[in-house]
N, C-alpha and C positions, 0 to 999 in steps of 0.2 A: 419398295423403301426397305432399308436396312436396319436393323436393329443392335445394338449392343447391350450386353450384362455386366453390372460393375457388383459386386459381392464384397462388402467390407466385414472386416475381422481380423484381428492378429491369430486368432486362434484356427484360423484357415488357415494363412499362412506356415502358421510352424507344425500342421498337420495333425492337429491336436482334433479336430471333427472333420468330417468327411463334407464336402460343399455339395449336399444335395440339391441346395436352392437353384443352385445354375441348372443343375440338371432337369428339376422341375419346370423353370420357367423356358430353358430352350426346347422341352420336349412340346410345352404347350403351344410356343411360338410355332414350332414346323409342323406342327397339327392344324395350326390356321394357317397354313403357307406365307408365313410370314419367316425373312431370311433373319439367322443371327451371324453376323461376320466376326463377332469380335467378344471375349469373355475377358474379362480381368477381375483379379483376387487381390485386394489392397488389404495392409494393415489400417489398426484404428488410428490413422495422422491425417490431420487435415491437410496437408500440402502433397500428401501420396492420392489422397482420393480427390482435391481439386485438379491434380496433374491427371488423374485417371479419366473423370470428366472431360476435362479438354481434348485429351486423345480421341475419345470416342466421339466427340461431337465433330470432329475432323474425318472419323471413318464411318458415322451413321446417323440416321435420321431421329430414330427413336431410341431412347436412354433410357435402361430400368435398373435402378441402384437398390439393392437390397442391404439391409442392416445398419447400424449403427445412430438409430433413432430414440433410442430409449432415453433414463431420464440419469445415468452416469457419467461421470469424467471423461468417457473412452467414448462417448456415443456423441461422435463431431460432424455427422454428414451435414447436417443442416448449415452450421456454420463453415464446412467444406465448400460445401454447393454456393452459398450464396457470396462468398470469395471469389470463387470461380467466373463467378458471374459477375459481380460487380455489385450485388443486392445486399440490401439489408434485412436482417433479420426482424421480424414484429410476431407481436402476440396478438393470438387471435382467440379472442375470449372465450367465442364457441367450444373450443378446443378442452375447457378446462375439465369439463365434468368426465372426460373419458381420461383427460391425463392422471386424472384423481379417484378414480372409479373403485380400485382396490383398496382404498386405505378406511378403514372400519371404526378408526380413534382418533382421539384428538392429534391435529398435526405441530409439530413445531414449524416456528417460521422457514428455518433451515429446510427441513423434509420437504414441506410446501413448495418452497420454492426449487428445489432439487426435482420433484415431481413437475411441476409446471415448466420446466424447459421443454417439454413435450406438445406444448402449446403453440411454442415458437416455429414461425416458416419465413420462407423468403420473401421480400414484399413480390406482390404480384402473381402468387402462386394461387394454386387452387388446393385448398385441403382436402384430404381424403381422413374423414373420420370412421375409427376403427370400431367393428361389429363386436370383435373380440381384441384382447390385450389392451393398451394404456396408450402403445405409440401409434399418432397421427403421422399421415402418408401425406406427402405435396404431388402437385403436377406442376409442370413450368410450360408454359407455352414460348419458345423462342421466335415469332411470327417474323420478325427481320431474316433469319435464317432457316425458316421452314423446320426447326427443328420442336422435339418434345420430348422432356425430362418427367420420369416417373420416380420417386422415390418412396418405398414402402419399408416395411420392418423385415428385420433379419432371423426371427424367430420362425421356425418353416410353418408353425400352426397358424400364425399371424399372417407372414407373407404370402401362405396360399392362399385363404380367407379374403386377404385385399385385393391379390393378383388376380383371382378370379372373378372377383365382383366386381371390381373397380378401374382395374388396368386392363384386364385382355378385350373386353368387349369394346373398350377406347381406342386399345390398339388396333383391332378389325377392322373398328370405323375410319379410322385414321387410312390406314391400309386400300383401303376401298377406295378411299377420296385420293390419293396418290395414284390409281392406276386409272382413273378417268372413269369412265363407265364401265370399269370392268369389274366383274363379281368374282366370289372366291367363295367355295365352298368345301365341306372336305368329309371324308369319312374313315373311320379307324378299326380295321380289322385285327381280332384277337387268336394268336394262336399259342397250341403248346404241342410239344413232344416232337418237334422237327427244329433245325439248326438255321442259322441266319444263311448260311451258303447254301443249302438245299432249296429253301423258299426262292433265293436271287436264282437259283440254275433252273427251276420250275417252273418262272415267270421271267423269264429273262427277254424272250420275244414279246409280253405284254407291256415293258417299260415302252419299247417302240412304238407301240400301238397308243398308248398313253400319250404318250411324246405329239402324236400326231392330232391328238384331241384338245391340247392343253392342257393333261392331266400328268401330275408329276406324283411317283411312288416313293416314299420313303420307308426304311425301315429301323423300328428301333429294338434292340435286346435287351433283355435281362435275364435272370434266370426264371426257367420254367414260363417266359412270356417272354413271346415275340411281337411287336405289333408292325401291322403294314398301315401306313397313312397315305391315304388316296388325298390329294388335294386337288384342285379343277379351279381355274379361270377362266371365264369367258364372258360374255357381251349380259347373261342373263342368269338367275338362277335354277331357271327352267334346264336350259340346256348344260347348266352345271351336274343339276342332278339326276339326267339322263345320262351324262359322260362317266359320271361316277359311277353309278347302275350298271354302265356297260361294263367298265374295266373291273368292278366288283365282280360281276356275272364270270367274267372272264377267269378269274384269280380262284374262283371259288371251284370253277371245273377244272381245274390244277390242284390244288391243296385243301377241298373242302373237309375231308377228315379231320384236319389240324387246325381248323377256324372253330372255334367256341363260342364267339360272341364278336361285338360292336362296340368301339367308343368306352365308355366305362364300364361296361359288363365286368362280373367274375365269372369263374367258371360253375362254384357251385349255385349260381343263380341261374346259370342258364341251363344246367342239371334238373331244377325245379321247372325251367318253362318246358322242357322236355318231356317231365313226367305231367302237368297239367294240360299240356297240349296231346298227350295220350290217349285222352279221354276213358282212361283204367282208373281204378283204384290201385295202384303201385305203391307199395314199399319197399326200403330199401335199409341194409344192415352192414355195419364194417367190421372188418377183424384186421387189427393194426400190430405191426411189431415195429419196424425202425421209425416210423412215421411219430411212433409214441402220441397218440390222438389228433395230431394235426388235422387229419382227414375230418374225424369230426369235428373239429371246432368248424371247419371251412364251412360243412354243411350246416349244421347248427348256427352258424353265422346269420343264415336266411331266413329273415321273419317268414312263419308258415311253415317251417322244416318239419314241425312236429306232425303235419298230416302224412307223411310220406317216410320220416327216418324213424325207425322203430327204435334203433340202439347201437351199441358198437361196443366191441371189446380191445383194451388194451394187451395183449400178451406179448408185453417186452420178452420176458424171459422163459427161456425152455420149461421152466416149473408152469408157470401161467398159463401154456400152450396146452400143458399137458391137462392141468386142473380145471381149466377154465373153458376151456372148446376141444378137451378130451382129443387132443393129436396122437396120432400112434407113437408111443418111445420107441419103438423098433424103428421107424419111420425117422423120427429124428435122427437116433444115432447112426442109422445107415445112409440117409441123404444129407442132414445136417438141417438145420432151421432154415437154412436160406437155402430152398429148393424149390423146385417147382412143385413137387409132390406135398412136401409142407403147406405151401402156400394155397396150394387145391384142398388142402383139407381144413384149413382154417375158413376157406369162403363157403366151404358147402357147412362147416359145423355151424359159422353164425348165422346162415340162412336158417337152418334148422331149429338153432337156439330161440331165433327173434320170430320163427313163422313168417319170413318174408319173401317178398317177389322175386328180390335178388338181392344179392351179398357181395361185396368186394375184400381183398385182401393184401396187404402189401408185407414182405418181409427181404432182407438185406442189408446192405455193409454199408453206412453213411461216411466210415471213419471216424478217426481218424488209424486206426487198427482195424485188422480182419482174426476172428478167430476160427476161421475152418481153412484148412491145407488146400490149396488149388484154386481160390478164389480171392479173388480182389475188390477192392474199394470201389463201390460206385456199382455193383453188381445188386441188381432187383428184380424180385420175381413179383408180380401181381395176377391177381385172377378175379372172374368175373363169375361167379354162379347164376344160373338163368333159371327162369322161372320151370322150365321144363325139365333140372336134374342136371343138365348139361354144364361143361364151364369153357372158358376161355380164358389159358394164361399165356401171360406176357415176359420174356426176358429181355431184361435192359442192360446197359450199361450207363448211368448217369456222372456226369463231370461235376466239379465243383466243389464247395467246402460243406462240411455236414449241413448247414442250415439250407444250402441251396441244394441239394441233393432231396433231402426229405422235402422240399418245396415243389420242386420237380416231379418227384414221385404221387404227389397229391394232385400237381394239375393233370398228371398223364393220366392215373387211373380214375378220376372223376369224368375228363373228356370221352374217354374210352366207353363210362357208365352210362354217359349222356348221348353218346353216338350208338350204343346198343339200344337201350331204349327206344330211339329213334327209326332205327332201322328196323324193330319191332311191330313199331304203329305199322308200318308200311305191308308188311304181311297178311 
């Protein structure tokens, strides 16, 4: 079954905001083996929305509409969908509670009626009561055409909540029904420190192996994170699980050092798992320069991190490197703050200050300028100080914006630390 996404909002068409909803929905569809063959963005106009819906119904079986369900004058999705399908709008009284949920004072009749617009849905549709926000969604089943329409809010937080809880499970169910007895299972492998083209080169032969088993491998890339989406279709979930595990194993044989987790995992949580599974009382510390505390924030975002995270020092300036980390001033002058020598000293100093088993450090240029001659934007040194007093230093050239480089560096060194802890467990 094919799906289409319609995103509504004049601000999207004007380029005032990025259409993250389409990216989120399409990625979730791909992860679950649902083909998205069409994405349309339209302004807040009844006719344009109706035209987009009619066109999508000709091209796809499942239509997801995002946006235009609020109480303001430019929220016209309900009316546009009703007009396109020749349906009437009716007020579903059980939606009134959520339509008025954020009002804590006496309402004027005018304001109340405006808010209650959110309680209207097309006749014959199934209401979706929001868990967050006040805008209700709805589902329409066009039985004679074997088509389904899902209308959900456009506010990203509200959209994600309603899509994940109310729409995606139904889409998976319908897709399975549309495939007869065919079952669909998926797994997502999460990687960092490797490019999309490198992954494709490493696993190009596995694509062919997967096709023979009814398994497809998709890749989605974002700064510092590339997902490998493995989707299996077969007559049973048991066979799907077997096929997915076979292909996952083959992929891991090729690029295991870059894979830090699966599905919705994050690298800092994978680090925690490695520490717990080491069966040792391990502590870590951090010395950051260009990342400005981002690595420490990622580590401390994980519940229970106080058990192993001893502390960090953000030594952004040369002054702080000297005063807080006791970095040799002569080394700073001779090699520069962005150098393997200074990076190594930062890690060793953090390890000593916090008396931790491991310490990591990063220093580099995130841009947009470079203040050391002969060095380029994106040049980054990172270091791991090991329990035995030795160090491992990495030199990388990261691409992207300032924010993207900082995130890539953080992902990279946390994954390297995770791998080091896991490798030491095997010794």
